[in-house]
C-alpha positions as CSV (number, residue, x, y, z in Angstrom):
1,X,-8.9,162.5,5.5
2,X,-9.3,163.1,9.2
3,X,-8.2,160.4,11.7
4,X,-11.8,159.2,12.5
5,X,-12.4,158.6,8.7
6,X,-9.0,156.8,8.4
7,X,-9.9,154.7,11.5
8,X,-13.3,153.8,10.1
9,X,-11.6,152.8,6.8
10,X,-9.1,150.7,8.7
11,X,-12.0,148.9,10.6
12,X,-13.5,148.1,7.2
13,X,-10.2,147.0,5.8
14,X,-9.5,144.7,8.8
15,X,-12.4,142.5,7.6
16,X,-10.6,141.9,4.3
17,X,-7.1,141.2,5.3
18,X,-5.1,138.9,2.9
19,X,-4.7,136.3,5.7
20,X,-6.2,135.7,9.1
21,X,-4.0,137.2,11.8
22,X,-2.9,135.0,14.8
23,X,-4.7,135.2,18.1
24,X,-2.2,137.7,19.5
25,X,-2.8,140.1,16.7
26,X,-6.6,139.6,16.9
27,X,-6.5,140.5,20.6
28,X,-4.4,143.6,19.7
29,X,-6.9,144.7,17.1
30,X,-9.8,144.1,19.5
31,X,-8.2,146.0,22.4
32,X,-7.2,148.9,20.2
33,X,-10.7,149.1,18.7
34,X,-12.3,149.1,22.1
35,X,-9.9,151.7,23.5
36,X,-10.5,153.9,20.4
37,X,-14.3,153.6,20.5
38,X,-15.0,153.4,24.3
39,X,-11.9,154.6,26.1
40,X,-10.6,153.0,29.2
41,X,-12.2,149.7,30.2
42,X,-15.1,150.3,32.6
43,X,-16.4,146.8,33.4
44,X,-15.6,144.2,36.0
45,X,-13.2,141.4,34.9
46,X,-14.9,138.1,33.7
47,X,-14.6,134.9,35.7
48,X,-11.4,133.0,35.9
49,X,-12.7,130.2,33.6
50,X,-14.1,132.5,30.9
51,X,-10.8,132.2,29.0
52,X,-11.7,134.1,25.8
53,X,-13.5,136.9,27.7
54,X,-10.6,137.2,30.1
55,X,-8.0,137.4,27.4
56,X,-10.0,140.2,25.7
57,X,-10.5,142.0,29.1
58,X,-6.7,141.8,29.9
59,X,-5.7,143.0,26.4
60,X,-8.0,146.0,26.7
61,X,-7.0,146.7,30.3
62,X,-3.4,146.9,29.3
63,X,-4.3,150.0,27.2
64,X,-5.7,151.9,30.1
65,X,-4.6,155.5,29.9
66,X,-4.1,155.4,26.1
67,X,-5.9,158.3,24.4
68,X,-8.6,157.6,21.9
69,X,-6.5,159.3,19.2
70,X,-3.4,157.2,20.0
71,X,-5.5,154.0,20.0
72,X,-7.0,155.0,16.6
73,X,-3.6,155.7,15.1
74,X,-2.2,152.4,16.4
75,X,-5.1,150.5,14.9
76,X,-4.7,152.3,11.6
77,X,-1.0,151.5,11.5
78,X,-1.5,147.8,12.5
79,X,-4.2,147.3,9.8
80,X,-2.0,148.9,7.2
81,X,0.9,146.6,8.2
82,X,-1.3,143.5,8.1
83,X,-2.7,144.6,4.7
84,X,0.7,144.5,3.1
85,X,1.6,141.0,4.4
86,X,0.9,138.1,2.3
């Protein structure tokens, strides 16, 4: 399978993990997904008191410069790791 197909499978698999990941891992999944599907963040940061939106923004912003392919691979690897945890 090519990387895009593996990525799409990992996205599907992420919805059926054996247990709900903690918030840090969820942010990592979110930011890797956004980087893989949209590339570098291209929006203004949310307001200071929009805590969830700001956390998501910051997590994605940290990946600036990461290639789409690398973000896809990191996402695939993370979902595979989470899928094996009980």
